[in-house]
N, C-alpha and C positions, 0 to 999 in steps of 0.2 A: 738443585732447587729451581722449580719453574719460575720464570720471570713474566710479569705482566707486560705485554707489549705496550710501548710508549705511543700513545695516539694524541696528536696535537689537533685541537679543534680551533679553527680560525674562521671567523665570519668573512665570507666573500659576497659582497653585494652584487647580485646578478643584474644583468641588464634589464630583465623583466621586472625585478623589484624596483629599480630606479624609474622605469617607465610608469609603473603603477603609482608610485609616490608622486611623480610629476603630474599625472593626470588627475588623481584623486584629490590632491591638495588644492589644485586650481578649481576642480569641479565642485568641491565643497564650498570654497570661499567665494568665487565670483558670482554664481547664481544666488547664493545666500545673500550677498551684499546687494545684488540687484533687486531681489524680492523684498528685502527689508527696506531698501530705498523707495521702491514704488509704493510700499505700504504706507509710507509717510505722506503720500500725496494722492493715491488712488484708492477708492473704496471698493472697487470691484475685484474680487479674487480672480475672475475669469481673465481680466486684462493682464493681471500679474502672471497667471499661468501661461498665457499666450506669449508674453514677452520673455518669460523665463525659459520656455521651451525653445523659442527662437534663439536665445542666447546659448543654451546648451548645445543646440545643433551647430550653430556657428562656431562656438568655442571648441567643441570636440573635433570638428573638421580642421580648424586652424591649428589646434594643438597636435592632432594626428599628422597633419601635413608637415608641421615643424619637426616632429620626431622622425618622419620619413626622410626629409631633406638632410637632417643632421646625420642620420645613419648612412645615407648615400654619400655624403661628404666624407665621412670617416673611411668608407670603403674605397672611394676614389683616391683619397690621400694615401692610404696604405698601398694601393696598387702603384701609384706614382713613385713612392719611396722604394718599393720593392724593385721596380724596374731600374731605378737609379743605383741601388746597391748592387744589383747584378752587373750593371755596366761598369761600375767602379772596381769591382772585384777582378774584372777582365782587363780593364785599362789602367788601373792604378793599384796593383796588388801590394806593392811595398807600403803605400800610404794606408791601405786597409789593414795590413799586418800591424802597422804602428798604432792604428786605432784600436785594434783588439788588445794589444799590449797595454794601451792606456786605460781600457776598461778594467783589466785585471789589476792595474796599478792602483785604481780607486779602492780596491779591496785589500791592498797591502802587499800584493805579490810583486816581487822584483822582476826585472826583465829576464833574468836567467831562469827564474821559476816558471814564468808564463811562456817561455820560448817553446817548450814541447807542445803545449796546448795550441799555440798559434800555428805551429807547423802542422799539427794534426788537422786543424780546421782548414788550413790552406789546401789540403788534399781533398776536402769535401766541400765543393762550392755551394751546394744547397744548404748544408748545415752552417757554413760560414755566413752565407746571406741571412739565414734565419737568426743566427747569433747577433749579427749587427742590427737587424730590425728590432730584436727584443732588448738587447742590452745597451746599444748605442742610442737608438731612437726611442726606445720604450713603447714600441708599437706591437700590438697583438693582431693576428689575422682575424678580421671581422667575419661573422657568420653571413653568408651570402643572402640568407632570408631575413636578416636582421632589420632591414629598412621597413618591410611590410609588417612584420610582427610588431615592431616598435610603434608604428603608426596605429595599428589596430588596438594595441594594448593601452596606449595613452588615450586614444579616443574613447575606448570602452570604459576606462577608469574615470574619465571626465564625465561621461554620461551617468555612470553609477553614482558618482559623488553629487552631481547636479540635481538628480531626482530626489535626493533626501530633503533639501530645504523646500522643494516645490510641491512635494506630495501633500502636505497639509492644506495648501491652497486649492489643490484638486478636490479634496474631500469637503472642505468647508466653504460656504458661500460668502462668509464674512472675512474680509482681508485682515481686520484687526485681530479677530479670533485666530485665524490661521497664522498670523505673525507670531503670536505667543507660542503656539505649538511648534512652529518652524524654528524659532529661536532655541527652544528647549531641546528639540530633537537634534538639530544641527550642532549645537554646542556639545552634546553628548557624543555625537558621531565624530566631531573634530577631536575630542579628548581621546576617544578609543583609537581613532586613526593615528593620532600623534604618538600614543603609547606603543601601538603595534609597529609604527615606523621606527621608533627608537629601538625596539627589540631587534628588528631586522637589520638596522644600520649600525648597531653597536653603540648608539648614543644612550644617555640616561633616559629610560622610558618616561619617567615622571616629568623630567624637565622638557622632553620633547612633547609630551601631551599638553603641558601647561603653555608652551610656546605656540603650538598649533592652535589651541583654543583661543588664546589671547589675540593672535593675529586675525583669525576669522571673526571673532567678536568685535574687534576694533574696526575692521573693514565694513561689517554690516552696520555697526553703530554710526560710523561716519556717514555712510550712504543714507541711512534713515534720517539723520539730523539735517543733512544738506537738502534732501528732498522736502522735508517738513519746513525748512526755512524758506525755500524757494516758493513752495505752494502757499 
Protein backbone atom coordinates (compact mmCIF):
# COMPACT_ATOMS: atom_id res chain seq x y z
CA UNK A 1 0.00 0.00 0.00
CA UNK A 2 1.57 3.35 -1.03
CA UNK A 3 2.37 5.69 1.81
CA UNK A 4 2.05 9.42 1.69
CA UNK A 5 5.44 10.96 2.49
CA UNK A 6 5.54 12.81 5.78
CA UNK A 7 6.26 16.46 5.14
CA UNK A 8 6.72 18.81 8.06
CA UNK A 9 6.07 22.46 7.46
CA UNK A 10 7.72 24.85 9.87
CA UNK A 11 7.94 28.57 9.48
CA UNK A 12 11.47 29.91 9.54
CA UNK A 13 11.59 33.67 9.70
CA UNK A 14 14.28 34.61 7.21
CA UNK A 15 16.66 37.49 7.79
CA UNK A 16 15.05 39.36 4.89
CA UNK A 17 11.60 39.12 6.49
CA UNK A 18 12.98 40.42 9.78
CA UNK A 19 14.64 43.34 8.00
CA UNK A 20 11.44 44.23 6.16
CA UNK A 21 9.47 44.12 9.39
CA UNK A 22 11.98 46.37 11.15
CA UNK A 23 12.11 48.91 8.35
CA UNK A 24 8.42 48.93 7.47
CA UNK A 25 7.15 49.14 11.06
CA UNK A 26 9.29 52.19 11.84
CA UNK A 27 8.74 53.67 8.38
CA UNK A 28 4.98 53.59 8.82
CA UNK A 29 4.97 54.83 12.40
CA UNK A 30 7.60 57.58 12.70
CA UNK A 31 6.78 59.70 9.59
CA UNK A 32 3.08 59.18 10.35
CA UNK A 33 3.53 60.55 13.87
CA UNK A 34 5.68 63.42 12.57
CA UNK A 35 3.18 64.44 9.89
CA UNK A 36 0.27 64.20 12.31
CA UNK A 37 2.15 66.22 14.90
CA UNK A 38 3.05 68.96 12.43
CA UNK A 39 -0.55 69.06 11.24
CA UNK A 40 -1.51 70.17 14.71
CA UNK A 41 0.57 73.34 14.44
CA UNK A 42 1.36 73.95 10.75
CA UNK A 43 -1.22 74.83 8.11
CA UNK A 44 1.02 74.36 5.07
CA UNK A 45 1.12 70.86 3.62
CA UNK A 46 4.35 71.75 1.79
CA UNK A 47 6.20 72.30 5.06
CA UNK A 48 4.96 68.95 6.35
CA UNK A 49 6.07 67.21 3.15
CA UNK A 50 9.52 68.82 3.36
CA UNK A 51 9.95 67.84 7.00
CA UNK A 52 8.54 64.38 6.34
CA UNK A 53 10.84 63.67 3.41
CA UNK A 54 13.82 64.87 5.43
CA UNK A 55 12.82 62.51 8.22
CA UNK A 56 12.35 59.59 5.81
CA UNK A 57 15.78 60.23 4.31
CA UNK A 58 17.49 60.51 7.68
CA UNK A 59 15.54 57.62 9.18
CA UNK A 60 16.23 55.25 6.30
CA UNK A 61 19.94 56.03 6.41
CA UNK A 62 20.09 55.61 10.18
CA UNK A 63 18.08 52.39 10.15
CA UNK A 64 20.04 50.99 7.22
CA UNK A 65 23.34 51.84 8.87
CA UNK A 66 22.14 50.21 12.08
CA UNK A 67 21.27 47.04 10.17
CA UNK A 68 24.64 47.07 8.42
CA UNK A 69 26.58 47.47 11.67
CA UNK A 70 24.53 44.78 13.40
CA UNK A 71 25.17 42.30 10.57
CA UNK A 72 28.88 43.18 10.50
CA UNK A 73 29.04 42.68 14.25
CA UNK A 74 27.44 39.23 13.92
CA UNK A 75 29.95 38.27 11.22
CA UNK A 76 32.92 39.48 13.27
CA UNK A 77 31.64 37.68 16.36
CA UNK A 78 31.24 34.45 14.40
CA UNK A 79 34.75 34.72 12.93
CA UNK A 80 36.21 35.36 16.38
CA UNK A 81 34.45 32.38 17.95
CA UNK A 82 35.36 30.17 14.99
CA UNK A 83 39.05 30.95 15.44
CA UNK A 84 38.78 30.30 19.17
CA UNK A 85 37.13 26.91 18.66
CA UNK A 86 39.77 25.88 16.11
CA UNK A 87 42.50 26.81 18.60
CA UNK A 88 40.86 24.97 21.49
CA UNK A 89 40.41 21.78 19.43
CA UNK A 90 44.18 21.74 18.89
CA UNK A 91 45.30 22.92 22.33
CA UNK A 92 42.55 21.46 24.58
CA UNK A 93 41.17 18.36 22.83
CA UNK A 94 40.20 16.60 26.06
CA UNK A 95 38.21 19.58 27.29
CA UNK A 96 36.50 19.88 23.91
CA UNK A 97 35.57 16.18 23.95
CA UNK A 98 34.04 16.69 27.38
CA UNK A 99 32.04 19.63 26.01
CA UNK A 100 30.72 17.50 23.14
CA UNK A 101 29.67 14.82 25.62
CA UNK A 102 27.97 17.52 27.72
CA UNK A 103 25.97 18.65 24.68
CA UNK A 104 24.70 15.10 24.10
CA UNK A 105 23.99 14.72 27.84
CA UNK A 106 21.48 17.55 27.52
CA UNK A 107 19.55 15.32 25.10
CA UNK A 108 19.62 12.40 27.53
CA UNK A 109 22.55 10.43 26.09
CA UNK A 110 24.87 8.75 28.55
CA UNK A 111 28.64 9.06 28.29
CA UNK A 112 28.94 5.55 26.88
CA UNK A 113 26.26 6.24 24.28
CA UNK A 114 27.85 9.47 23.08
CA UNK A 115 31.45 8.17 23.17
CA UNK A 116 31.44 6.76 19.58
CA UNK A 117 30.09 10.03 18.20
CA UNK A 118 32.64 12.04 20.19
CA UNK A 119 35.43 9.83 18.86
CA UNK A 120 34.16 10.17 15.29
CA UNK A 121 34.02 13.97 15.55
CA UNK A 122 37.53 14.05 17.00
CA UNK A 123 38.78 12.52 13.73
CA UNK A 124 37.16 15.30 11.70
CA UNK A 125 38.42 18.67 13.00
CA UNK A 126 36.30 20.77 10.63
CA UNK A 127 33.10 18.90 11.51
CA UNK A 128 34.07 19.02 15.19
CA UNK A 129 34.54 22.76 15.01
CA UNK A 130 31.23 23.26 13.18
CA UNK A 131 29.44 21.05 15.72
CA UNK A 132 30.75 23.16 18.59
CA UNK A 133 29.79 26.39 16.85
CA UNK A 134 26.26 25.17 16.24
CA UNK A 135 25.39 23.18 19.35
CA UNK A 136 27.63 24.67 22.05
CA UNK A 137 27.51 28.32 21.02
CA UNK A 138 24.31 28.33 18.95
CA UNK A 139 25.95 30.22 16.09
CA UNK A 140 25.24 29.84 12.38
CA UNK A 141 27.69 31.02 9.74
CA UNK A 142 26.41 34.37 8.47
CA UNK A 143 26.04 35.19 4.80
CA UNK A 144 29.06 37.33 3.76
CA UNK A 145 26.67 39.61 1.80
CA UNK A 146 24.29 39.89 4.72
CA UNK A 147 25.45 43.32 5.96
CA UNK A 148 24.86 45.18 2.69
CA UNK A 149 21.63 43.34 1.89
CA UNK A 150 20.32 44.02 5.40
CA UNK A 151 21.12 47.73 5.14
CA UNK A 152 19.42 48.10 1.76
CA UNK A 153 16.39 46.05 2.78
CA UNK A 154 15.77 47.98 5.99
CA UNK A 155 16.32 51.34 4.31
CA UNK A 156 14.07 50.45 1.37
CA UNK A 157 11.29 49.17 3.65
CA UNK A 158 11.55 52.33 5.75
CA UNK A 159 11.19 54.55 2.67
CA UNK A 160 8.26 52.51 1.37
CA UNK A 161 6.51 52.72 4.71
CA UNK A 162 7.26 56.41 5.19
CA UNK A 163 5.82 57.45 1.84
CA UNK A 164 2.38 56.11 2.73
CA UNK A 165 1.46 58.75 5.35
CA UNK A 166 3.22 61.52 3.38
CA UNK A 167 1.56 60.95 0.00
CA UNK A 168 -1.76 62.65 0.95
CA UNK A 169 0.18 65.80 1.90
CA UNK A 170 1.89 65.76 -1.50
CA UNK A 171 -1.46 65.63 -3.26
CA UNK A 172 -3.51 67.99 -1.10
CA UNK A 173 -2.65 71.60 -0.41
CA UNK A 174 -4.52 71.63 2.90
CA UNK A 175 -2.76 70.08 5.88
CA UNK A 176 -6.01 69.37 7.71
CA UNK A 177 -7.61 67.66 4.72
CA UNK A 178 -4.43 65.69 4.08
CA UNK A 179 -4.32 64.68 7.75
CA UNK A 180 -7.73 63.01 7.51
CA UNK A 181 -6.72 61.07 4.42
CA UNK A 182 -3.29 60.24 5.85
CA UNK A 183 -4.78 58.87 9.05
CA UNK A 184 -7.24 56.66 7.17
CA UNK A 185 -4.71 55.38 4.65
CA UNK A 186 -1.96 54.78 7.20
CA UNK A 187 -4.17 53.01 9.71
CA UNK A 188 -5.33 50.68 6.93
CA UNK A 189 -1.71 50.13 5.88
CA UNK A 190 -0.72 49.43 9.51
CA UNK A 191 -3.55 46.92 9.85
CA UNK A 192 -2.58 45.13 6.64
CA UNK A 193 1.10 45.19 7.51
CA UNK A 194 0.41 43.85 11.02
CA UNK A 195 -1.72 41.05 9.60
CA UNK A 196 0.89 40.04 7.01
CA UNK A 197 3.63 40.27 9.64
CA UNK A 198 1.66 37.93 11.88
CA UNK A 199 1.25 35.42 9.04
CA UNK A 200 4.96 35.46 8.27
CA UNK A 201 6.18 35.31 11.87
CA UNK A 202 3.72 32.67 13.04
CA UNK A 203 1.89 35.02 15.43
CA UNK A 204 -1.87 35.47 15.51
CA UNK A 205 -2.49 37.67 12.43
CA UNK A 206 -5.54 39.44 13.87
CA UNK A 207 -3.80 40.23 17.15
CA UNK A 208 -0.68 41.37 15.30
CA UNK A 209 -2.79 43.63 13.09
CA UNK A 210 -4.59 45.16 16.07
CA UNK A 211 -1.35 45.74 18.00
CA UNK A 212 0.43 47.34 15.05
CA UNK A 213 -2.51 49.62 14.29
CA UNK A 214 -2.91 50.61 17.94
CA UNK A 215 0.76 51.48 18.39
CA UNK A 216 0.89 53.55 15.21
CA UNK A 217 -2.38 55.32 16.04
CA UNK A 218 -1.28 56.12 19.59
CA UNK A 219 2.06 57.50 18.40
CA UNK A 220 0.40 59.76 15.82
CA UNK A 221 -2.32 60.84 18.24
CA UNK A 222 0.19 61.73 20.94
CA UNK A 223 2.31 63.74 18.50
CA UNK A 224 -0.73 65.62 17.22
CA UNK A 225 -2.01 66.50 20.69
CA UNK A 226 1.43 67.62 21.92
CA UNK A 227 1.94 69.83 18.86
CA UNK A 228 -1.56 71.28 19.20
CA UNK A 229 -1.01 71.98 22.91
CA UNK A 230 2.33 73.70 22.29
CA UNK A 231 1.04 75.81 19.43
